[in-house]
N, C-alpha and C positions, 0 to 999 in steps of 0.2 A: 667084492668091491675092489676097485682099483684105486690105489691112492692117487690123489691129484696133486700135481706139483704146481706151485705158483711160480711163474717166471717173472722175475723183477729185472727191469733194465735200470742200471745205475749209470747215470751220466756223470762223467768226471767233471768236476768243477775246477776250472783252471783260473788261477788268480793272475791274470796278465794285466799289467798296467799299460795303459795307452799313453804314450808320450807324444805330445804335439811337437812336430818339427817346425821350427821357425827360422827365418832368415835372421842373421845377427843384427841387421839394421832395422828390422821390423819393429814398429811401435805397437804397444798394447792399445786396444781400442778404448780401454778404460782410462788411459792416460790422456787421450785426445779430448779436447773440449770443442766438439763440433758445433758450430752455431746452427740454429734452425734457419735463420735468414741471413743473407749477406746484403745489408742495406748501405753500408758505408765502408770506406777504405780500412777502418780500424778492424772490423770483423774479418775482412779479406786478409789483412796482414797477420792477424792472430792465427787464422787457419793455416796460412802458408808457413808461418814460423813453426807451428806444431808439426806439420807434415814434413818439413825439410830441416829440422833442427840438427840432425847428425850429418848433413851433407856439407862437403867442403867446397865443391865446385859451384860455379854460377849456373843457375837453373831458371828457365822460363816455364812458369806453371800456368795452366789455364784452368780457371774455376768456372764450371758450367752451371748456369742457373736456369730455372724454369720461369714461367710467367709471373709467379708470386715471389721471385727472388730467393727461392729455396735451392739449396745445393743439390744438383742432380748428377754431378760427376766432376772428376779432376783428371788432368793429364799433364805429364811433363812433356812439353813440346820441343824443348831444346836443353841440352846439357853441355855446358862449356861455352866459351866465347866463340869458338869456330862454328858450332851449330847455330848459335844465336845470330851470327852474321849471315847465315844462309837460311834463316827462318822464313817460311812462306805461309800464306794463309791456308794452304791445303791441309796441313796437319791440324790446325785449329778447327777448320770446317769439318773434317772427318770425325773428330771427337764430338763436335757439337751435334752433328746429325746422328751419331751413334747413340747418344743419350737423350736425344730430342730436346735440346736446350733452346731457349729463346734468346739468351744473352750469355756473354762471357766476360770475365774479368781476367786480364792478363797481369801476372805477378812476375816481376824480375827479382829473384832472390840471389843475394851474394853475401857470403859471410864477411868478406873483407872488401867492401865496395863503398863508394860514396853514397850519400843519401839522395842526392838529386840525380835525375836521369840526364844523360848527356844529350847533346843536340842530335847526334846520330840515332840514339834510341828513340827520341821523340819523333823524328822523321819516319823511322821504321814502324813505330806504333801507329802513326797517322795512316801510313800505307796499308798496314794490316787491318785497321779499322775500316778503311774505305773498301777494301776487297771483301771483307766479311759481310759488310752491310749490303753489298751488291748481291750476295747469296742468301740473305735473310737472317743472318746471325748478327745481332747487335753487340758491339764491343762497348761495355759500360765504362770501364776504367783501366788505367795502366798504373799499377802500384809498384813502387820500388821498396823492397824490404831488405834490411841489413840483418846480420846474424845476431846482433844484440837486441833486436826487436823494434828498432826505430823504422819508420816508414814515411814515405812521401807519395802523394797522389798527383797525377797530372791534372785532374779536375780542380783540385784545390790550388795548384800552382799556377793554373791558367795556361 
């Protein structure tokens, strides 16, 4: 009789920790209170303030909504006053078609800005709304949000 040897393969167990790499300005998803529906300017302002709370510059944010007013995407379409002055409907339309949105809410966020939209911002918003509606994307509202959480809507201001 030939003695039989049992060959055992031992797999080395390595205790490696997986560390998630994050951007320093990235927010935890648990800290965000994302609303299910955006029906009013208050929910749009809350979402914009949560997304942009650590930003110092002026930002124009587009909140894309589906037919049932559920959030289907967000995009920063302009950062700083120079980009806001050159903002066209093309950036808004590209984001809307990418996430198949039915409507959009434009949010102008500024940490240190006045609560009311200026006359130039209102004219710019009206031109953007007209251009987007010609291409099938309804612009629902233009909300101005300050860093302390106050907001004003062009629909409520008239």
